[in-house]
Gaussian input, Z-matrix of N, CA and C with variables (Angstrom, degrees):
# hf/3-21g

backbone

0 1
 N
 C     1     B1
 C     2     B2     1     A1
 N     3     B3     2     A2     1     D1
 C     4     B4     3     A3     2     D2
 C     5     B5     4     A4     3     D3
 N     6     B6     5     A5     4     D4
 C     7     B7     6     A6     5     D5
 C     8     B8     7     A7     6     D6
 N     9     B9     8     A8     7     D7
 C    10    B10     9     A9     8     D8
 C    11    B11    10    A10     9     D9
 N    12    B12    11    A11    10    D10
 C    13    B13    12    A12    11    D11
 C    14    B14    13    A13    12    D12
 N    15    B15    14    A14    13    D13
 C    16    B16    15    A15    14    D14
 C    17    B17    16    A16    15    D15
 N    18    B18    17    A17    16    D16
 C    19    B19    18    A18    17    D17
 C    20    B20    19    A19    18    D18
 N    21    B21    20    A20    19    D19
 C    22    B22    21    A21    20    D20
 C    23    B23    22    A22    21    D21
 N    24    B24    23    A23    22    D22
 C    25    B25    24    A24    23    D23
 C    26    B26    25    A25    24    D24
 N    27    B27    26    A26    25    D25
 C    28    B28    27    A27    26    D26
 C    29    B29    28    A28    27    D27
 N    30    B30    29    A29    28    D28
 C    31    B31    30    A30    29    D29
 C    32    B32    31    A31    30    D30
 N    33    B33    32    A32    31    D31
 C    34    B34    33    A33    32    D32
 C    35    B35    34    A34    33    D33
 N    36    B36    35    A35    34    D34
 C    37    B37    36    A36    35    D35
 C    38    B38    37    A37    36    D36
 N    39    B39    38    A38    37    D37
 C    40    B40    39    A39    38    D38
 C    41    B41    40    A40    39    D39
 N    42    B42    41    A41    40    D40
 C    43    B43    42    A42    41    D41
 C    44    B44    43    A43    42    D42
 N    45    B45    44    A44    43    D43
 C    46    B46    45    A45    44    D44
 C    47    B47    46    A46    45    D45
 N    48    B48    47    A47    46    D46
 C    49    B49    48    A48    47    D47
 C    50    B50    49    A49    48    D48
 N    51    B51    50    A50    49    D49
 C    52    B52    51    A51    50    D50
 C    53    B53    52    A52    51    D51
 N    54    B54    53    A53    52    D52
 C    55    B55    54    A54    53    D53
 C    56    B56    55    A55    54    D54
 N    57    B57    56    A56    55    D55
 C    58    B58    57    A57    56    D56
 C    59    B59    58    A58    57    D57
 N    60    B60    59    A59    58    D58
 C    61    B61    60    A60    59    D59
 C    62    B62    61    A61    60    D60
 N    63    B63    62    A62    61    D61
 C    64    B64    63    A63    62    D62
 C    65    B65    64    A64    63    D63
 N    66    B66    65    A65    64    D64
 C    67    B67    66    A66    65    D65
 C    68    B68    67    A67    66    D66
 N    69    B69    68    A68    67    D67
 C    70    B70    69    A69    68    D68
 C    71    B71    70    A70    69    D69
 N    72    B72    71    A71    70    D70
 C    73    B73    72    A72    71    D71
 C    74    B74    73    A73    72    D72
 N    75    B75    74    A74    73    D73
 C    76    B76    75    A75    74    D74
 C    77    B77    76    A76    75    D75
 N    78    B78    77    A77    76    D76
 C    79    B79    78    A78    77    D77
 C    80    B80    79    A79    78    D78
 N    81    B81    80    A80    79    D79
 C    82    B82    81    A81    80    D80
 C    83    B83    82    A82    81    D81
 N    84    B84    83    A83    82    D82
 C    85    B85    84    A84    83    D83
 C    86    B86    85    A85    84    D84
 N    87    B87    86    A86    85    D85
 C    88    B88    87    A87    86    D86
 C    89    B89    88    A88    87    D87
 N    90    B90    89    A89    88    D88
 C    91    B91    90    A90    89    D89
 C    92    B92    91    A91    90    D90
 N    93    B93    92    A92    91    D91
 C    94    B94    93    A93    92    D92
 C    95    B95    94    A94    93    D93
 N    96    B96    95    A95    94    D94
 C    97    B97    96    A96    95    D95
 C    98    B98    97    A97    96    D96
 N    99    B99    98    A98    97    D97
 C   100   B100    99    A99    98    D98
 C   101   B101   100   A100    99    D99
 N   102   B102   101   A101   100   D100
 C   103   B103   102   A102   101   D101
 C   104   B104   103   A103   102   D102
 N   105   B105   104   A104   103   D103
 C   106   B106   105   A105   104   D104
 C   107   B107   106   A106   105   D105
 N   108   B108   107   A107   106   D106
 C   109   B109   108   A108   107   D107
 C   110   B110   109   A109   108   D108
 N   111   B111   110   A110   109   D109
 C   112   B112   111   A111   110   D110
 C   113   B113   112   A112   111   D111
 N   114   B114   113   A113   112   D112
 C   115   B115   114   A114   113   D113
 C   116   B116   115   A115   114   D114
 N   117   B117   116   A116   115   D115
 C   118   B118   117   A117   116   D116
 C   119   B119   118   A118   117   D117
 N   120   B120   119   A119   118   D118
 C   121   B121   120   A120   119   D119
 C   122   B122   121   A121   120   D120
 N   123   B123   122   A122   121   D121
 C   124   B124   123   A123   122   D122
 C   125   B125   124   A124   123   D123
 N   126   B126   125   A125   124   D124
 C   127   B127   126   A126   125   D125
 C   128   B128   127   A127   126   D126
 N   129   B129   128   A128   127   D127
 C   130   B130   129   A129   128   D128
 C   131   B131   130   A130   129   D129
 N   132   B132   131   A131   130   D130
 C   133   B133   132   A132   131   D131
 C   134   B134   133   A133   132   D132
 N   135   B135   134   A134   133   D133
 C   136   B136   135   A135   134   D134
 C   137   B137   136   A136   135   D135
 N   138   B138   137   A137   136   D136
 C   139   B139   138   A138   137   D137
 C   140   B140   139   A139   138   D138
 N   141   B141   140   A140   139   D139
 C   142   B142   141   A141   140   D140
 C   143   B143   142   A142   141   D141
 N   144   B144   143   A143   142   D142
 C   145   B145   144   A144   143   D143
 C   146   B146   145   A145   144   D144
 N   147   B147   146   A146   145   D145
 C   148   B148   147   A147   146   D146
 C   149   B149   148   A148   147   D147
 N   150   B150   149   A149   148   D148
 C   151   B151   150   A150   149   D149
 C   152   B152   151   A151   150   D150
 N   153   B153   152   A152   151   D151
 C   154   B154   153   A153   152   D152
 C   155   B155   154   A154   153   D153
 N   156   B156   155   A155   154   D154
 C   157   B157   156   A156   155   D155
 C   158   B158   157   A157   156   D156
 N   159   B159   158   A158   157   D157
 C   160   B160   159   A159   158   D158
 C   161   B161   160   A160   159   D159
 N   162   B162   161   A161   160   D160
 C   163   B163   162   A162   161   D161
 C   164   B164   163   A163   162   D162
 N   165   B165   164   A164   163   D163
 C   166   B166   165   A165   164   D164
 C   167   B167   166   A166   165   D165
 N   168   B168   167   A167   166   D166
 C   169   B169   168   A168   167   D167
 C   170   B170   169   A169   168   D168
 N   171   B171   170   A170   169   D169
 C   172   B172   171   A171   170   D170
 C   173   B173   172   A172   171   D171
 N   174   B174   173   A173   172   D172
 C   175   B175   174   A174   173   D173
 C   176   B176   175   A175   174   D174
 N   177   B177   176   A176   175   D175
 C   178   B178   177   A177   176   D176
 C   179   B179   178   A178   177   D177
 N   180   B180   179   A179   178   D178
 C   181   B181   180   A180   179   D179
 C   182   B182   181   A181   180   D180
 N   183   B183   182   A182   181   D181
 C   184   B184   183   A183   182   D182
 C   185   B185   184   A184   183   D183

   B1=1.4463
   B2=1.5315
   B3=1.3118
   B4=1.4619
   B5=1.5277
   B6=1.3432
   B7=1.4650
   B8=1.5269
   B9=1.3360
   B10=1.4703
   B11=1.5326
   B12=1.3101
   B13=1.4615
   B14=1.5303
   B15=1.3242
   B16=1.4540
   B17=1.5274
   B18=1.3235
   B19=1.4649
   B20=1.5249
   B21=1.3180
   B22=1.4699
   B23=1.5230
   B24=1.3335
   B25=1.4696
   B26=1.5282
   B27=1.3304
   B28=1.4636
   B29=1.5238
   B30=1.3397
   B31=1.4563
   B32=1.5329
   B33=1.3227
   B34=1.4657
   B35=1.5169
   B36=1.3308
   B37=1.4630
   B38=1.5240
   B39=1.3385
   B40=1.4645
   B41=1.5308
   B42=1.3196
   B43=1.4663
   B44=1.5161
   B45=1.2985
   B46=1.4562
   B47=1.5290
   B48=1.3281
   B49=1.4630
   B50=1.5207
   B51=1.3317
   B52=1.4619
   B53=1.5285
   B54=1.3084
   B55=1.4629
   B56=1.5183
   B57=1.3189
   B58=1.4592
   B59=1.5157
   B60=1.3418
   B61=1.4635
   B62=1.5170
   B63=1.3397
   B64=1.4635
   B65=1.5226
   B66=1.3301
   B67=1.4661
   B68=1.5165
   B69=1.3117
   B70=1.4606
   B71=1.5228
   B72=1.3345
   B73=1.4605
   B74=1.5279
   B75=1.3154
   B76=1.4609
   B77=1.5267
   B78=1.3228
   B79=1.4713
   B80=1.5233
   B81=1.3131
   B82=1.4704
   B83=1.5219
   B84=1.3509
   B85=1.4708
   B86=1.5288
   B87=1.3434
   B88=1.4540
   B89=1.5322
   B90=1.3347
   B91=1.4621
   B92=1.5252
   B93=1.3245
   B94=1.4693
   B95=1.5240
   B96=1.3206
   B97=1.4561
   B98=1.5217
   B99=1.3375
   B100=1.4686
   B101=1.5176
   B102=1.3365
   B103=1.4708
   B104=1.5222
   B105=1.3232
   B106=1.4607
   B107=1.5141
   B108=1.3236
   B109=1.4649
   B110=1.5174
   B111=1.3116
   B112=1.4609
   B113=1.5245
   B114=1.3066
   B115=1.4575
   B116=1.5287
   B117=1.3189
   B118=1.4621
   B119=1.5200
   B120=1.3328
   B121=1.4625
   B122=1.5186
   B123=1.3266
   B124=1.4551
   B125=1.5277
   B126=1.3225
   B127=1.4542
   B128=1.5259
   B129=1.3410
   B130=1.4637
   B131=1.5317
   B132=1.3161
   B133=1.4640
   B134=1.5333
   B135=1.3424
   B136=1.4617
   B137=1.5295
   B138=1.3377
   B139=1.4586
   B140=1.5289
   B141=1.3466
   B142=1.4719
   B143=1.5243
   B144=1.3460
   B145=1.4613
   B146=1.5134
   B147=1.3381
   B148=1.4593
   B149=1.5255
   B150=1.3432
   B151=1.4633
   B152=1.5204
   B153=1.3501
   B154=1.4588
   B155=1.5229
   B156=1.3339
   B157=1.4588
   B158=1.5314
   B159=1.3226
   B160=1.4556
   B161=1.5200
   B162=1.3303
   B163=1.4496
   B164=1.5143
   B165=1.3155
   B166=1.4588
   B167=1.5179
   B168=1.3074
   B169=1.4601
   B170=1.5125
   B171=1.3109
   B172=1.4641
   B173=1.5238
   B174=1.3001
   B175=1.4611
   B176=1.5228
   B177=1.3289
   B178=1.4614
   B179=1.5128
   B180=1.3187
   B181=1.4567
   B182=1.5108
   B183=1.3099
   B184=1.4532
   B185=1.5031
   A1=108.41
   A2=116.68
   A3=122.38
   A4=109.58
   A5=117.49
   A6=121.06
   A7=112.33
   A8=118.85
   A9=120.65
   A10=110.10
   A11=116.39
   A12=121.18
   A13=110.26
   A14=117.71
   A15=122.16
   A16=110.58
   A17=117.79
   A18=120.95
   A19=111.44
   A20=117.66
   A21=120.38
   A22=109.49
   A23=116.29
   A24=121.00
   A25=111.36
   A26=117.21
   A27=120.98
   A28=112.45
   A29=116.84
   A30=121.15
   A31=113.51
   A32=116.53
   A33=120.24
   A34=113.31
   A35=116.86
   A36=121.93
   A37=108.87
   A38=115.72
   A39=119.69
   A40=110.58
   A41=115.86
   A42=122.56
   A43=109.68
   A44=118.41
   A45=128.82
   A46=113.24
   A47=117.91
   A48=121.60
   A49=111.25
   A50=115.82
   A51=121.29
   A52=109.08
   A53=116.34
   A54=121.34
   A55=105.86
   A56=116.79
   A57=121.23
   A58=113.02
   A59=116.75
   A60=119.51
   A61=109.50
   A62=116.14
   A63=122.65
   A64=107.99
   A65=116.26
   A66=121.85
   A67=108.47
   A68=116.35
   A69=123.05
   A70=108.96
   A71=116.45
   A72=122.39
   A73=107.57
   A74=116.43
   A75=121.66
   A76=112.27
   A77=118.20
   A78=119.59
   A79=111.21
   A80=117.51
   A81=121.35
   A82=112.39
   A83=116.56
   A84=122.36
   A85=109.67
   A86=114.26
   A87=121.87
   A88=110.06
   A89=116.43
   A90=121.78
   A91=108.53
   A92=117.03
   A93=122.38
   A94=107.44
   A95=116.67
   A96=122.11
   A97=107.48
   A98=116.66
   A99=121.79
   A100=108.48
   A101=114.94
   A102=121.77
   A103=108.03
   A104=116.74
   A105=120.56
   A106=110.82
   A107=115.00
   A108=121.32
   A109=108.72
   A110=116.09
   A111=121.24
   A112=110.02
   A113=116.27
   A114=121.67
   A115=109.32
   A116=116.45
   A117=120.86
   A118=114.98
   A119=117.59
   A120=120.38
   A121=109.10
   A122=116.71
   A123=122.22
   A124=108.56
   A125=116.22
   A126=122.20
   A127=109.98
   A128=117.50
   A129=119.12
   A130=111.75
   A131=115.49
   A132=121.52
   A133=108.05
   A134=118.52
   A135=120.20
   A136=113.09
   A137=117.76
   A138=120.63
   A139=112.54
   A140=117.24
   A141=119.23
   A142=113.70
   A143=117.97
   A144=121.27
   A145=114.65
   A146=118.17
   A147=121.01
   A148=109.93
   A149=116.82
   A150=120.32
   A151=109.93
   A152=114.72
   A153=121.24
   A154=110.64
   A155=115.75
   A156=121.12
   A157=109.50
   A158=116.24
   A159=121.44
   A160=107.78
   A161=117.30
   A162=119.03
   A163=113.08
   A164=118.24
   A165=121.15
   A166=109.12
   A167=115.81
   A168=122.13
   A169=108.87
   A170=116.24
   A171=119.07
   A172=108.29
   A173=114.80
   A174=120.65
   A175=110.61
   A176=116.95
   A177=120.59
   A178=108.33
   A179=116.65
   A180=119.83
   A181=111.19
   A182=115.18
   A183=122.24
   A184=109.39
   D1=132.71
   D2=178.63
   D3=-65.20
   D4=147.42
   D5=-175.96
   D6=-60.32
   D7=-36.22
   D8=178.48
   D9=-61.98
   D10=-43.63
   D11=179.79
   D12=-66.27
   D13=-41.08
   D14=178.20
   D15=-59.52
   D16=-49.03
   D17=-179.55
   D18=-67.26
   D19=-32.60
   D20=175.34
   D21=-59.03
   D22=-45.39
   D23=178.89
   D24=-67.30
   D25=-45.86
   D26=-178.09
   D27=-61.30
   D28=-37.69
   D29=-176.89
   D30=-92.37
   D31=-4.95
   D32=178.94
   D33=69.35
   D34=34.35
   D35=-178.77
   D36=-84.93
   D37=129.42
   D38=-179.03
   D39=-128.04
   D40=167.74
   D41=179.77
   D42=-52.13
   D43=142.06
   D44=7.28
   D45=-87.71
   D46=4.42
   D47=-179.20
   D48=-77.40
   D49=147.58
   D50=177.65
   D51=-138.21
   D52=154.99
   D53=171.79
   D54=-85.80
   D55=117.15
   D56=-176.57
   D57=-91.05
   D58=-32.05
   D59=-177.11
   D60=-157.40
   D61=144.25
   D62=174.96
   D63=-129.61
   D64=126.10
   D65=176.18
   D66=-121.34
   D67=119.33
   D68=-178.07
   D69=-110.15
   D70=122.73
   D71=178.58
   D72=-117.31
   D73=96.71
   D74=-175.76
   D75=-67.25
   D76=-32.63
   D77=-178.60
   D78=-67.70
   D79=-35.26
   D80=178.31
   D81=-93.72
   D82=-4.22
   D83=-174.87
   D84=52.90
   D85=55.40
   D86=-172.64
   D87=-135.58
   D88=136.38
   D89=176.19
   D90=-126.09
   D91=127.95
   D92=173.19
   D93=-108.34
   D94=126.69
   D95=177.32
   D96=-121.54
   D97=121.05
   D98=177.75
   D99=-98.72
   D100=128.07
   D101=-178.02
   D102=-117.92
   D103=141.37
   D104=179.09
   D105=-154.46
   D106=-171.34
   D107=177.79
   D108=-143.91
   D109=160.89
   D110=179.87
   D111=-67.02
   D112=149.72
   D113=178.01
   D114=-63.34
   D115=137.97
   D116=176.52
   D117=88.03
   D118=0.81
   D119=178.80
   D120=-66.50
   D121=141.08
   D122=178.50
   D123=-106.69
   D124=142.81
   D125=-177.50
   D126=-120.87
   D127=146.83
   D128=179.18
   D129=-72.30
   D130=137.86
   D131=175.28
   D132=-65.34
   D133=132.45
   D134=-179.32
   D135=-67.15
   D136=-16.59
   D137=-178.77
   D138=-95.01
   D139=-47.46
   D140=-174.64
   D141=-110.43
   D142=-15.08
   D143=179.11
   D144=85.79
   D145=-7.40
   D146=179.45
   D147=-66.06
   D148=137.04
   D149=178.92
   D150=-78.45
   D151=125.00
   D152=-175.38
   D153=-130.52
   D154=156.37
   D155=176.47
   D156=-72.46
   D157=151.55
   D158=175.60
   D159=-81.44
   D160=132.13
   D161=179.45
   D162=-114.12
   D163=-8.74
   D164=173.81
   D165=-158.09
   D166=168.81
   D167=179.07
   D168=-134.64
   D169=157.18
   D170=172.88
   D171=-80.44
   D172=162.92
   D173=179.44
   D174=-66.72
   D175=159.71
   D176=175.51
   D177=-58.80
   D178=144.81
   D179=179.19
   D180=-139.44
   D181=160.20
   D182=-178.09
   D183=-118.88

């Protein structure tokens, strides 16, 4: 199993989200997992459920 697919399963990431990159640093005991989505994906509004385009994103976080 490819590492991206493994981390997708471990973290419970589902469509439309994907694991884009995994960086494993064994000396620091550190794993960076980058998650994203395809351009143009629409997400349901948490209030009304209507599918809408994304117009902004939060900053990268750790």
